[in-house]
C-alpha positions in Angstrom: 25.4 -21.4 -10.1 25.5 -24.7 -11.2 28.2 -27.1 -12.1 28.6 -30.7 -13.3 30.2 -33.0 -10.8 32.2 -35.8 -12.4 35.0 -37.9 -11.1 36.3 -41.2 -12.0 36.2 -43.1 -8.7 32.8 -43.1 -7.0 32.3 -44.5 -3.6 29.2 -46.3 -5.1 32.0 -47.9 -7.5 34.0 -49.4 -4.5 33.6 -53.3 -4.1 33.5 -54.4 -0.7 35.9 -57.4 -0.1 33.6 -60.0 1.8 35.5 -60.4 5.0 37.9 -57.9 4.4 36.3 -54.8 4.2 36.6 -51.8 2.3 39.8 -51.3 -0.1 42.0 -48.6 0.9 43.5 -47.4 -2.4 40.3 -47.0 -3.8 38.5 -45.4 -0.9 41.4 -42.9 -1.0 41.0 -42.0 -4.5 37.2 -41.3 -4.0 38.1 -39.0 -1.2 40.8 -37.2 -3.4 38.2 -36.7 -6.1 35.9 -34.5 -3.5 38.6 -32.1 -2.9 38.1 -30.1 -6.0 34.4 -30.2 -5.5 34.9 -28.4 -2.4 36.5 -25.5 -4.4 33.7 -25.1 -6.6 31.2 -25.0 -3.8 33.1 -22.2 -2.2 36.9 -22.1 -1.8 36.7 -19.3 1.1 33.6 -20.7 2.7 35.1 -24.6 2.6 38.8 -24.0 2.9 38.6 -25.2 6.7 36.5 -28.4 5.6 39.0 -28.9 2.4 42.0 -28.5 4.7 40.3 -31.1 7.1 39.5 -33.4 4.4 43.2 -33.4 2.8 44.8 -33.6 6.2 42.8 -36.8 7.2 43.1 -38.3 3.8 47.2 -37.8 4.0 47.2 -39.4 7.5 45.3 -42.6 6.3 47.6 -42.5 3.1 50.7 -42.1 5.0 49.9 -45.5 7.0 48.7 -47.3 3.9 51.9 -46.6 1.8 53.9 -48.1 4.8 52.8 -51.5 3.6 50.0 -51.4 1.2 49.7 -55.4 1.0 49.1 -55.3 4.7 46.9 -52.5 4.8 44.9 -53.2 1.5 41.6 -52.4 3.5 40.8 -49.8 6.1 39.6 -52.2 8.6 43.1 -53.7 8.5 44.4 -50.5 9.3 42.2 -49.8 12.2 42.7 -53.4 13.5 46.4 -53.1 13.3 46.4 -49.6 15.2 44.0 -51.2 18.0 46.1 -53.9 18.5 49.3 -51.8 18.8 47.5 -49.4 20.9 47.9 -46.4 18.7 44.1 -46.2 17.6 43.4 -43.5 19.7 46.5 -41.7 19.7 46.8 -38.2 18.1 46.9 -38.2 14.4 46.5 -41.8 13.9 44.8 -43.1 10.9 42.2 -44.4 12.7 41.3 -41.0 14.1 41.8 -39.7 10.8 39.2 -41.9 9.4 36.8 -41.0 12.2 37.2 -37.2 11.2 37.2 -38.1 7.6 33.5 -40.0 7.8 32.5 -37.1 10.1 33.5 -34.7 7.4 31.8 -37.0 4.4 28.7 -37.2 6.5 28.7 -33.4 6.9 29.1 -32.8 3.3 26.5 -35.1 2.2 23.8 -33.2 4.6 24.9 -30.3 3.0 24.6 -31.3 -0.5 21.1 -32.9 0.4 20.1 -29.4 1.5 21.3 -28.0 -1.8 19.4 -30.4 -4.0 16.3 -30.2 -2.2 16.5 -26.4 -3.3 18.0 -24.7 -0.2 19.9 -21.4 -2.0 21.5 -19.8 1.0 24.8 -21.3 1.9 24.7 -20.4 5.5 21.2 -22.1 5.9 22.3 -25.2 4.1 25.6 -25.8 6.2 
């Protein structure tokens, strides 16, 4: 089954800020855009991945909305959490970002397998 992937905010469209890094809001928008794609790939098979994605996106967003100006880049969030000693605390935005990165890498690998012709979902996973 083929489907067209279209979303407004792509990771490739995010402009990195010279010294400051990745803009938080644009990054989160790109992440949220992936969620419906997971439903298209397989609502049952990808349900755990989707839950993990959404949970981690929400954790980062919760930190971001506490001070949008201070936390306007992902790097500022991580540095703040490192400096305040909460980066390694369970459910921190830093931990969520780590798991979100791993999830994105997994999804990229899966989609690469599918793009290269793998038809068996289990094999591609």
